[in-house]
C-alpha positions in Angstrom: -30.7 12.2 4.4 -30.0 8.9 2.7 -32.7 7.5 0.5 -34.6 4.4 1.8 -33.1 1.2 0.5 -29.9 2.8 -0.5 -27.0 0.4 -1.2 -24.4 0.2 1.5 -21.4 2.4 0.9 -17.9 1.5 2.0 -15.5 4.3 2.6 -11.7 3.5 2.5 -9.1 5.4 4.6 -5.4 4.5 4.3 -3.5 1.9 2.4 -3.9 -0.2 -0.7 -4.6 -3.3 1.4 -7.5 -1.4 2.9 -8.7 -0.6 -0.6 -8.6 -4.3 -1.5 -10.4 -5.3 1.7 -13.0 -2.6 1.0 -13.9 -4.4 -2.2 -14.3 -7.6 -0.2 -16.4 -5.8 2.4 -18.7 -4.4 -0.3 -19.2 -7.9 -1.6 -20.0 -9.2 1.9 -22.5 -6.4 2.8 -24.2 -6.9 -0.6 -24.5 -10.6 0.1 -26.0 -9.8 3.5 -28.5 -7.4 1.8 -27.6 -4.4 4.0 -29.0 -1.1 2.9 -28.9 2.4 4.4 -25.5 1.6 5.9 -22.0 3.2 5.6 -19.0 1.1 6.5 -15.9 3.1 7.4 -12.7 1.1 6.9 -10.2 3.1 9.0 -6.4 3.5 9.1 -4.2 3.8 12.3 -0.8 4.4 10.9 -0.6 7.7 12.7 -2.6 9.6 15.4 -3.6 12.0 12.6 -5.1 9.0 10.6 -7.3 8.1 13.6 -8.3 11.8 14.0 -9.3 11.9 10.3 -11.4 8.7 10.8 -13.3 10.2 13.7 -13.8 13.4 11.6 -15.1 11.3 8.7 -17.6 9.5 10.9 -19.0 12.7 12.3 -19.4 14.1 8.8 -21.2 11.0 7.6 -23.6 11.3 10.5 -24.3 15.0 9.7 -24.9 14.2 6.0 -26.8 10.9 6.5 -28.6 11.2 9.9 -30.6 8.0 9.3 -27.7 5.8 8.1 -26.3 2.9 10.1 -22.6 3.5 10.6 -20.2 0.5 11.0 -16.6 1.3 11.8 -13.8 -1.2 11.1 -10.2 -1.3 10.0 -6.9 -0.9 12.0 -8.1 2.1 14.1 -11.2 0.1 15.1 -9.1 -3.0 15.9 -6.6 -1.1 18.1 -9.1 1.1 19.9 -12.6 -0.4 19.6 -14.0 1.2 22.7 -13.0 4.7 21.6 -15.2 4.3 18.5 -18.0 2.5 20.3 -18.2 5.5 22.6 -18.9 7.8 19.7 -22.6 8.5 19.6 -22.5 8.5 15.7 -21.3 4.9 15.6 -23.7 1.9 15.5 -21.2 -1.0 15.4 -17.5 -1.6 15.6 -16.0 -4.6 13.7 -12.5 -5.9 13.9 -10.1 -6.5 11.0 -10.7 -10.3 10.9 -14.4 -9.9 11.3 -14.9 -7.3 8.6 -14.2 -9.9 5.9 -16.6 -12.5 7.1 -20.1 -12.7 5.6 -21.8 -13.7 8.9 -20.5 -10.5 10.6 -23.0 -8.4 8.7 -25.9 -10.6 10.0 -24.9 -9.7 13.6 -26.0 -7.0 15.9 -23.3 -6.9 18.6 -22.2 -3.3 19.1 -18.5 -4.4 19.3 -17.3 -7.4 17.4 -13.5 -7.3 17.7 -11.5 -10.4 18.5 -7.8 -10.7 19.6 -6.0 -10.2 16.3 -2.8 -11.7 17.8 -4.6 -15.0 18.1 -5.2 -15.1 14.4 -3.0 -17.8 12.6 -4.5 -17.9 9.1 -4.2 -15.3 6.4 -7.5 -14.4 4.7 -8.1 -16.0 1.3 -10.9 -14.0 -0.3 -11.3 -14.1 -4.1 -13.4 -11.3 -5.6 -14.6 -11.1 -9.1 -13.2 -7.7 -10.1 -12.5 -4.1 -9.2 -15.0 -1.4 -10.1 -12.6 1.5 -10.7 -9.3 -0.2 -11.7 -7.9 -1.9 -14.8 -5.2 -3.5 -12.5 -6.1 -5.8 -9.7 -4.7 -6.1 -6.2 -4.1 -9.5 -4.7 -3.4 -9.9 -1.0 -0.7 -12.5 -0.4 0.1 -11.9 3.2 -1.3 -10.3 6.4 0.3 -8.9 9.6 3.9 -8.2 10.6 6.3 -10.0 13.0 8.5 -6.9 13.5 8.2 -4.2 16.0 9.5 -0.9 14.6 9.4 1.7 17.4 7.1 4.1 15.4 4.6 1.5 14.1 1.3 0.5 15.7 0.2 -1.6 12.7 1.1 -5.1 14.0 -1.4 -4.5 16.8 -4.1 -3.8 14.1 -3.1 -6.5 11.7 -1.6 -9.2 13.9 1.4 -11.4 13.3 2.6 -12.3 9.8 0.7 -15.1 8.0 0.8 -16.0 4.3 -1.9 -17.0 1.9 -0.9 -20.3 0.2 0.6 -20.2 -3.3 -2.2 -22.3 -4.7 -4.8 -19.9 -3.3 -3.0 -16.9 -4.8 -2.6 -18.7 -8.1 -6.3 -19.3 -8.3 -7.0 -15.6 -7.6 -4.6 -14.5 -10.3 -5.9 -17.0 -12.8 -9.5 -15.8 -12.1 -8.6 -12.1 -12.5 -6.5 -12.5 -15.6 -9.3 -14.6 -17.1 -11.6 -11.7 -16.4 -9.4 -9.4 -18.5 -7.1 -7.8 -15.9 -3.6 -7.3 -17.5 -1.7 -6.2 -14.3 -1.7 -7.8 -10.9 -0.3 -6.0 -7.8 0.8 -8.2 -5.0 0.0 -6.5 -1.7 0.1 -7.1 2.1 1.4 -5.6 5.3 5.0 -7.0 4.9 5.2 -8.9 1.6 9.0 -9.3 1.9 8.3 -11.8 4.7 6.0 -13.8 2.5 6.2 -17.6 3.1 8.2 -17.6 6.4 5.2 -19.3 8.1 4.5 -21.8 5.3 5.8 -25.4 5.6 7.4 -25.4 2.1 9.5 -22.3 2.8 8.2 -20.5 -0.3 9.6 -17.0 -0.7 8.3 -13.9 -2.4 10.6 -14.6 -5.4 9.4 -18.2 -5.6 5.7 -17.0 -5.5 6.4 -14.5 -8.3 8.1 -17.2 -10.4 5.1 -19.5 -9.9 2.6 -16.9 -11.0 4.5 -15.8 -14.1 5.1 -19.4 -15.2 1.6 -20.6 -14.6 -0.4 -17.6 -15.8 0.6 -16.7 -19.4 -2.2 -14.2 -19.7 -0.6 -12.1 -16.9 1.0 -9.2 -18.8 2.3 -7.3 -15.8 3.2 -8.3 -12.2 3.9 -5.5 -9.8 5.0 -5.5 -6.2 3.9 -3.2 -3.4 6.3 -1.9 -0.7 9.3 -4.1 0.1 11.5 -4.2 3.2 15.1 -3.6 1.9 16.4 -6.0 4.6 14.6 -9.0 3.1 14.8 -9.3 -0.7 15.5 -12.9 -1.6 17.9 -14.2 -4.2 15.1 -15.7 -6.3 13.4 -12.4 -6.6 16.6 -10.6 -7.6 17.2 -13.2 -10.3 13.7 -12.8 -11.5 14.0 -9.0 -11.7 17.0 -9.5 -13.9 15.4 -11.8 -16.5 11.6 -11.4 -16.4 10.2 -8.4 -18.4 6.7 -9.1 -17.1 7.9 -8.2 -13.5 7.7 -4.4 -13.6 10.9 -2.5 -13.2 9.6 -0.3 -10.3 10.2 -1.2 -6.7 9.1 0.8 -3.6 11.4 0.3 -0.6 10.5 0.9 3.1 13.6 2.9 3.8 12.2 5.3 6.5 15.5 7.1 7.2 19.0 7.7 5.9 20.8 7.9 9.3 22.2 4.8 10.9 21.4 6.1 14.4 17.8 6.9 13.6 17.4 3.5 11.8 18.6 1.8 15.0 16.3 3.8 17.2 13.5 2.9 14.8 14.5 -0.8 15.2 14.7 -1.2 11.5 16.7 -4.2 10.2 18.9 -2.3 7.7 21.4 0.5 7.7 21.9 3.3 5.1 24.8 1.3 3.5 22.4 -1.7 3.0 20.0 0.5 1.0 22.7 2.0 -1.2 24.2 -1.4 -1.8 20.8 -2.9 -2.6 20.0 -0.1 -5.0 23.2 -0.7 -6.9 22.6 -4.4 -7.0 19.1 -3.9 -8.4 20.4 -1.6 -11.1 23.1 -4.2 -12.0 20.3 -6.7 -12.4 17.9 -4.4 -14.3 19.6 -1.2 -15.5 16.3 0.6 -16.2 14.8 -0.1 -12.8 13.2 2.9 -10.9 13.1 3.0 -7.1 10.8 4.7 -4.7 10.9 4.9 -0.9 9.0 5.8 2.2 10.8 8.3 4.4 9.9 9.7 7.8 11.1 13.3 8.6 11.7 14.5 12.2 11.9 11.2 14.0 12.6 11.7 17.8 16.2 12.7 18.5 16.9 13.4 14.8 19.5 16.3 14.6 20.5 18.3 11.6 23.3 15.9 10.6 21.0 12.9 10.9 18.4 14.6 8.7 21.1 15.5 6.1 21.8 11.7 5.9 18.2 11.2 4.9 18.5 14.0 2.3 21.7 12.5 0.9 20.4 8.9 0.6 17.8 10.1 -1.9 20.6 10.9 -4.3 23.0 8.2 -3.2 20.4 5.4 -3.7 19.0 7.3 -6.7 15.4 7.3 -5.4 12.8 8.7 -7.8 9.4 8.4 -6.1 9.2 9.4 -2.5 6.4 9.0 0.0 7.4 11.4 2.8 5.7 11.6 6.2 6.5 14.1 9.0 6.9 11.9 12.2 3.6 11.6 14.0 3.8 10.1 17.5 1.4 7.1 17.9 0.2 6.4 21.4 1.3 2.9 22.4 4.5 2.9 20.5 8.0 3.3 22.0 8.8 6.3 19.7 5.9 8.2 21.2 7.8 8.1 24.5 11.1 9.4 23.1 12.1 13.1 23.1 10.0 14.7 20.4 11.0 17.4 17.9 8.8 20.5 17.5 6.0 19.9 15.0 7.1 22.9 12.9 10.6 21.4 12.5 9.1 18.0 11.5 7.0 19.6 8.9 9.8 21.8 7.6 12.1 18.7 7.2 9.3 16.8 5.5 8.9 19.7 3.0 12.6 19.6 2.2 12.5 15.9 1.6 9.5 16.2 -0.6 11.1 19.0 -2.6 14.2 16.8 -3.1 11.9 14.0 -4.3 9.9 16.3 -6.6 13.1 17.6 -8.2 14.4 14.1 -8.9 11.1 13.0 -10.2 10.9 16.0 -12.6 14.4 15.2 -13.9 13.4 11.6 -14.5 10.2 12.6 -16.3 12.2 15.1 -18.5 14.7 12.4 -19.3 12.0 10.3 -20.9 11.3 12.7 -23.7 11.3 11.0 -27.1 11.6 7.6 -25.6 9.3 4.6 -26.2 7.2 3.2 -23.4 4.3 0.8 -22.9 1.3 2.2 -21.0 -1.5 0.2 -19.4 -4.5 2.4 -20.3 -7.1 3.3 -17.7 -10.0 5.7 -18.0 -9.8 9.1 -19.8 -6.9 8.0 -22.0 -4.6 7.9 -19.0 -2.4 5.1 -17.6 0.9 4.1 -16.2 4.2 3.1 -17.8 6.1 0.0 -16.8 8.0 2.2 -14.4 4.8 3.5 -12.8 5.0 7.0 -14.4 1.6 8.4 -15.0 0.9 9.4 -18.6 -1.8 10.9 -20.8 -2.2 9.5 -24.3 -3.1 11.9 -27.2 -5.5 9.5 -28.8 -8.4 7.4 -27.6 -7.5 4.1 -26.1 -9.6 1.4 -24.6 -9.1 0.8 -20.8 -7.1 -2.3 -20.2 -5.2 -2.1 -23.4 -1.4 -2.0 -23.3 -0.3 0.7 -25.7 3.1 1.3 -27.2 3.7 5.1 -27.2 6.4 7.7 -27.7 6.8 10.2 -24.8 6.4 13.7 -26.1 7.0 15.6 -22.8 5.6 16.1 -19.3 3.1 18.5 -17.9 2.2 18.9 -14.3 4.0 15.7 -13.3 2.2 13.7 -16.0 3.9 12.4 -19.1 2.3 13.2 -22.5 2.4 10.5 -25.1 1.4 9.7 -28.6 0.9 6.2 -30.1 4.2 5.0 -31.5 
């Protein structure tokens, strides 16, 4: 049972953007003076994510029978009534509403507006992040594309960008508070600026931030669409050491036929050519990718194409997902592969990624790197490799180290 007057807890499920928004939600509920409340910020990327959200809600009710439970996030936005019908749930709040201070003064059981009618990106500056030495800044919301497997546009709405001036103010505030690394995040950050009158691109925004915030030691980007990487960004990757040499690409598949059935805007050759171009611009760059295994109609040869693109594009960090049909998407109506086959293919892709990552980590032995220290003498290199430092270092400090080896997927390092 929760203690009377207990501070509201925000539970995050899903992506980095949700994690950022949970920080904002925490600020809003604290401003509203809510106590004895749990806010569950849900994910809807797969049917499994929604199932886990419902499971989490039921567990909270068992553990805290007297708490007020507010459910929000993408799953709540897409299917508000399903959550409102749960006896454990007190309120359901939409993705726009969850960031508004006045929402938490309300009592309506369901407060979920039409997300597709939203035309303005949220501009919420927060003072800091309780558990991170890096800060995440949302630059964009929503997505204009309709990949056949993806439900997220219906949870986030169409693409809309935060203005460069508003983002600059956030970055200045965070670097002024001591944050050394900023991660730009959103739903589809490659499309940043397409809705702004001055036609600012993601590359143009990065150039502005690096030029105007000299205290910004590291700028990192979240997932990028390989079909839309602008020339300004490519030029910046080549010349700006403060832009971190690690990019994560939303590849999804290595088969042209599957990419077409996904309604992606790139083909396998585009990914391979982009990887080569990025390495020409920045020879030390490390690439990661999202890949889906077992998409409907994927045969053995199509899956082999996905296995081969890991090597051909020299991908190091893989996020692999077995295909999960999402009700309401075209892919859910396509001929499905057996679940066991999907999981088996996902395991093979993960094993390929694990092997490539192990080779990369081993190749770093006796090299010099710079690590942004976090807690417990751990941190990340410029290339986003996790590392443990042999001596005590202060969180937030960028330490020059020599890599001594790797244990359990984590680099070991000593001060250089």
